C-alpha positions in Angstrom: 9.3 46.5 -19.5 6.7 46.0 -16.7 4.7 44.0 -18.5 8.3 41.5 -19.3 8.8 41.3 -16.0 5.0 40.3 -14.8 5.3 37.3 -17.4 8.9 36.5 -16.1 7.8 36.0 -12.6 4.7 34.6 -13.4 6.3 32.0 -15.4 9.0 31.2 -12.6 6.5 30.9 -10.1 4.5 28.2 -12.9 7.8 26.1 -13.4 8.7 26.4 -9.4 5.1 25.3 -9.1 5.3 22.4 -11.1 8.4 21.3 -9.9 7.1 21.3 -5.9 4.2 19.6 -7.0 5.7 16.9 -8.8 8.4 15.6 -6.1 5.8 16.2 -3.3 4.1 14.1 -5.9 6.9 11.2 -6.1 7.7 11.5 -2.5 4.6 10.9 -1.0 4.5 8.4 -3.8 7.2 6.9 -2.4 6.0 6.7 1.1 2.8 4.6 1.1 5.1 2.1 -1.3 6.6 1.9 2.2 4.2 1.6 4.3 2.6 -0.8 2.0 5.7 -3.4 1.8 6.0 -3.1 5.7 2.2 -4.2 6.4 2.2 -6.6 3.6 4.9 -8.6 5.1 4.1 -8.4 8.3 0.3 -9.6 7.9 1.8 -12.3 5.6 4.6 -13.2 8.4 1.3 -13.3 10.9 -1.1 -15.4 8.6 1.5 -17.9 8.0 2.5 -18.5 11.4 -0.9 -18.8 13.1 -2.2 -20.8 10.3 0.2 -23.1 10.6 -0.7 -23.3 14.4 -4.1 -22.7 13.8 -4.3 -19.9 15.3 -8.0 -17.4 14.4 -6.3 -15.3 11.4 -9.5 -13.1 11.2 -10.3 -12.6 14.6 -6.0 -11.5 15.3 -6.0 -9.7 11.9 -9.0 -7.5 13.0 -7.9 -7.1 16.5 -4.4 -5.7 15.5 -5.1 -3.4 12.4 -5.1 0.0 13.6 -9.3 1.7 13.6 -8.3 3.8 10.6 -6.3 0.8 8.3 -8.6 -1.0 5.7 -7.8 -4.7 5.3 -8.5 -7.3 2.7 -6.9 -11.1 3.1 -7.8 -12.3 -0.1 -7.4 -16.0 -1.0 -5.8 -16.8 -4.4 -9.2 -17.4 -5.9 -9.8 -13.8 -5.0 -12.2 -15.0 -2.5 -12.3 -12.4 0.6 -11.6 -14.5 3.5 -10.6 -11.2 6.2 -12.4 -7.9 5.9 -11.7 -4.9 8.3 -13.3 -1.9 7.4 -11.4 1.4 8.2 -13.3 3.4 10.7 -13.2 7.1 11.8 -15.0 8.7 14.2 -18.0 9.1 12.3 -18.6 6.4 10.5 -17.1 3.4 8.2 -15.2 5.1 5.4 -15.7 3.5 2.2 -13.7 0.6 1.0 -11.0 0.8 -1.6 -11.5 0.4 -5.1 -9.2 -2.5 -5.8 -8.3 -3.5 -9.4 -9.9 -6.8 -10.7 -7.9 -8.9 -11.0 -5.5 -8.0 -8.0 -1.8 -7.7 -9.6 1.1 -9.9 -9.2 
Protein backbone atom coordinates (compact mmCIF):
# COMPACT_ATOMS: atom_id res chain seq x y z
CA UNK A 1 0.00 0.00 0.00
CA UNK A 2 2.78 2.43 0.91
CA UNK A 3 4.70 1.51 -2.24
CA UNK A 4 1.60 2.22 -4.33
CA UNK A 5 1.20 5.63 -2.71
CA UNK A 6 4.86 6.48 -3.34
CA UNK A 7 4.51 5.51 -7.00
CA UNK A 8 1.31 7.56 -7.37
CA UNK A 9 2.90 10.61 -5.73
CA UNK A 10 6.00 10.26 -7.95
CA UNK A 11 3.85 10.03 -11.08
CA UNK A 12 1.86 13.06 -9.96
CA UNK A 13 4.99 15.11 -9.27
CA UNK A 14 6.45 14.16 -12.67
CA UNK A 15 3.20 15.09 -14.42
CA UNK A 16 2.98 18.46 -12.67
CA UNK A 17 6.67 19.11 -13.45
CA UNK A 18 6.14 18.37 -17.15
CA UNK A 19 3.08 20.62 -17.33
CA UNK A 20 4.85 23.45 -15.49
CA UNK A 21 7.95 23.17 -17.69
CA UNK A 22 5.87 23.20 -20.87
CA UNK A 23 3.82 26.21 -19.70
CA UNK A 24 6.92 28.18 -18.69
CA UNK A 25 8.64 27.36 -21.98
CA UNK A 26 5.62 28.50 -23.98
CA UNK A 27 5.34 31.72 -21.95
CA UNK A 28 9.03 32.57 -22.32
CA UNK A 29 9.00 31.93 -26.08
CA UNK A 30 5.99 34.21 -26.33
CA UNK A 31 7.80 36.95 -24.41
CA UNK A 32 10.88 36.72 -26.64
CA UNK A 33 8.73 36.75 -29.77
CA UNK A 34 6.89 39.86 -28.57
CA UNK A 35 10.16 41.64 -27.71
CA UNK A 36 11.71 40.76 -31.08
CA UNK A 37 8.62 41.91 -32.95
CA UNK A 38 8.63 45.25 -31.14
CA UNK A 39 12.38 45.79 -31.47
CA UNK A 40 12.52 44.86 -35.15
CA UNK A 41 9.74 47.33 -35.91
CA UNK A 42 11.53 50.10 -34.02
CA UNK A 43 14.83 49.42 -35.79
CA UNK A 44 13.14 49.25 -39.19
CA UNK A 45 11.44 52.61 -38.65
CA UNK A 46 14.72 54.14 -37.43
CA UNK A 47 16.68 52.83 -40.42
CA UNK A 48 14.07 53.87 -42.99
CA UNK A 49 13.48 57.31 -41.47
CA UNK A 50 17.16 58.19 -41.04
CA UNK A 51 18.16 56.61 -44.33
CA UNK A 52 15.79 58.98 -46.13
CA UNK A 53 17.29 61.95 -44.27
CA UNK A 54 20.91 60.92 -44.93
CA UNK A 55 21.70 60.39 -41.24
CA UNK A 56 24.51 57.87 -40.54
CA UNK A 57 22.67 54.75 -39.45
CA UNK A 58 25.59 52.75 -37.99
CA UNK A 59 26.47 55.28 -35.29
CA UNK A 60 22.83 55.75 -34.34
CA UNK A 61 22.19 52.04 -33.93
CA UNK A 62 25.33 51.56 -31.83
CA UNK A 63 24.37 54.51 -29.62
CA UNK A 64 20.68 53.61 -29.19
CA UNK A 65 20.90 49.86 -28.60
CA UNK A 66 21.36 48.79 -24.97
CA UNK A 67 24.74 47.29 -23.98
CA UNK A 68 23.27 43.85 -23.30
CA UNK A 69 21.74 43.52 -26.78
CA UNK A 70 23.45 42.01 -29.82
CA UNK A 71 22.34 43.73 -33.02
CA UNK A 72 23.17 43.29 -36.69
CA UNK A 73 21.74 45.16 -39.63
CA UNK A 74 21.88 42.89 -42.68
CA UNK A 75 21.15 44.03 -46.23
CA UNK A 76 19.09 42.06 -48.73
CA UNK A 77 22.15 40.19 -50.03
CA UNK A 78 23.02 38.94 -46.52
CA UNK A 79 25.97 41.29 -45.98
CA UNK A 80 26.34 42.71 -42.47
CA UNK A 81 26.00 46.50 -42.68
CA UNK A 82 26.17 47.28 -38.95
CA UNK A 83 27.26 44.99 -36.12
CA UNK A 84 26.91 45.88 -32.45
CA UNK A 85 28.15 43.20 -30.05
CA UNK A 86 26.51 42.48 -26.73
CA UNK A 87 28.79 43.66 -23.95
CA UNK A 88 28.73 42.34 -20.42
CA UNK A 89 30.65 43.77 -17.49
CA UNK A 90 33.59 41.43 -18.04
CA UNK A 91 33.82 40.83 -21.80
CA UNK A 92 31.91 40.81 -25.06
CA UNK A 93 29.32 38.06 -25.26
CA UNK A 94 29.59 35.64 -28.20
CA UNK A 95 27.49 36.41 -31.24
CA UNK A 96 24.35 34.30 -31.63
CA UNK A 97 24.35 31.56 -34.23
CA UNK A 98 21.94 32.59 -36.95
CA UNK A 99 20.53 30.25 -39.59
CA UNK A 100 21.88 30.65 -43.11
CA UNK A 101 19.93 31.82 -45.04
CA UNK A 102 17.86 33.89 -42.62
CA UNK A 103 14.14 33.20 -42.74
CA UNK A 104 12.01 35.89 -44.33
